[in-house]
N, C-alpha and C positions, 0 to 999 in steps of 0.2 A: 785049216784051223776053224774051229767053231764059230759061227757067225759070220765067216767069209762068204761073199755071194758066189754061186755056182751059175752055170748057165740058165738054171731055170728056177733056182730057190734061194731065198735070202732066210736063213734059220733065225737070224736075229731078229726078224719082223714078226715070227710066228706067235710070240708074247703078246705083242701089241695088238694082233687082230684079236686074239682071245680077250684082251681087256675091252677092247672096243665093243665087242660083241655083249660081254657081260654089262657093261653100263647102260646098253640100249635095252637089254632085258630089264634093267633095274627100273629105268625110265618107265617102262610099259607095266611093270609090276605094282598093280594098286591093291595094297593090303594093309593090314593093322601091324606095321612094323616101324621102328626107329629109322629103317633102311628109305622108306617112302618119304620121310621129311629131309632126309640128308642132302644138302644142296647140290652136292656132285651128282647125286642121283637124279634130281628134279631136273639138272641140265645135261641129263644124258643124250638128249637128242642131238647134242653138238658131236658126239662120238659117231653118229651116221656120217656126218660131213668128213671127220678124220678118217674113218674106214675108207670112204670112197677114195679119198687122196692116197692113204695107203696102198689100196688096190690097184689104183691106176698107175701108181709108181712100178709096182711089182709086174703089172701087164705090159707097160711100154717097155721096160727092161727086157722082158721074156721075148716080145714080139717085135722087137727093134729091127731085126733083119729078117723077120719071117712073113710079114704082111706086105708080100711085093708083087701079088698076082691075084686075080679074081677067084681061083680055086682056094688060094690061102685064105680069103677073106671069107669064104662060105666055110671052109674047115673050123675057122677061129669062131664065127658065130654060131656054128653048131655045137662046138665044145662048150661056147659060153652059154648058150641055152639050155643044153643038157645039165648044167648044174644047178640052174635056179628054177626051169620050169616044172620038173616033176613034182616037186614039194609044193610049189604054187598051185599048180593044177589040184594037187590032192587036198590041199587046205580050201581052197574054193569049193570043191565038191562036198567037203564036210559041211561048210557054211550053208551051201544051198539044201543039203539034206536037212539040216538042223530047221531051217525055214519051212521046209517041207514037212517035216514032223509035227510043228506047230499048227500048219494048216490043216492037216489031217486029222490030229487027235488035242489040238490046244483048244482052250475056251473059244466059244463063238464070239465073234465081235472082235478080236483080236487083230490089230493093224499088221499085215505081214506084206512081204515084197514091197515096201514103201521106203522112202528116204535113201539111205546108203544101200539097202538091199532091194532095190527095183530090179525087176527082171532084165530091163536094157543094159543095165551095168554089168550083167554076166558075160555078154560078148566082148565088152572092152577089156574086162579084166582076163579073159580067154587070150584076147590079143595083145595083152600087156600095154593097154593104152591108158590105164587109169591114171598115170601120172603127169599126162599131157593136158590137163585141163578140161577134159572132155566133160566132166561133173562139176558140180558146184562145192563138193567135198569129198571126203573119202567114202569108198563103197566096198561093200563084203568084207574081206579081210583087209582092214585098214593098213596095218604095216607093210602090206605087198605095195605099197606105192613106190617102195624103194629098189624092189626087183624091177618094177617097169622102168624107172629111171636109171637103173644100172643096165639094163638090155639096150635100151636105145642110146645111152652113151656108148657102149660096145660097138653098137652099128656106126655111130657117127665117127669114133675113133679109127675103126677100121677102114671106112671109106676115105678119110683124110688120109690115113697111113698109106693106103696103096696108090693115092693120088699125088699126094706131096712128099712123102716120106717122113720119118720121124726126125732125121738130120736137117731136111730142107725146107723148113718153115712150120712144121707140126706142132714142135715144142714152144716155139714163139707165140703160135697162134693161141696155144691152150694157156700161155701166162698172160696174154693180153686180153682175149675174148671173154672169159667170164667176168672180171671186173667191169667191162665195159657193159654188158649185159645186165649185171646188177643194177648199174648206174640208170639204165636205159629203163629197166621194168620194174625194180622195186623202189619204195620209198622207204623201206627200212633195212636194205642192206643183207646182212645174213642174220640181223638180230632176230630170232625166232619169236621173242616174248612180244615184240613190237607187232610183229606180224599178227600173233594170235589176237591182239588185242585191236587191231585194224581190220582184219578179215575174219568172218566165222569161218570161213572154209579151212583156215591156218589151225584153229584151236584144237581141231582132233590129232592134228599132226605134230604138235609142239606141247 
């Protein structure tokens, strides 16, 4: 029946993934349009969290019995990296090429390769480390922080799954650990608006 889960696919969730992606795009779209001021669009950053939870559920379902050895973890991470890294690397190359173009042919005295576009951030972006607080704010392709966070979450998930098993503690850990980490590390919880007001480095991401 349509919408029923199979071993690898939830048809009923495909639409939700599309909805999440569209609202994230609307949040980042800055233009002269009634959509820009639409409150739902201005809070579109919350769909990133929803998308992460949705993807995590699907991955946990599909890999419940498949992440049981080091080779399985390696294959899982190669497949995950293959889904996100090529486009990430291409967009980073485009941003670097744009900066180089301004350096070679732009007006003299233009400040280039500074701030979020500093050369040292190229390496962290290539290694998908840009979401791990190695910089004071977003760098190069700002929205790619989510790709970095996604990949390292995959790594933690795979290592925990192969060492603990999804049924033997990982699901409980996944439910308990994030709220405790938020309580310890954040004064604003998941309220992105308060985070933006309190920390300049958060303003670009919310």
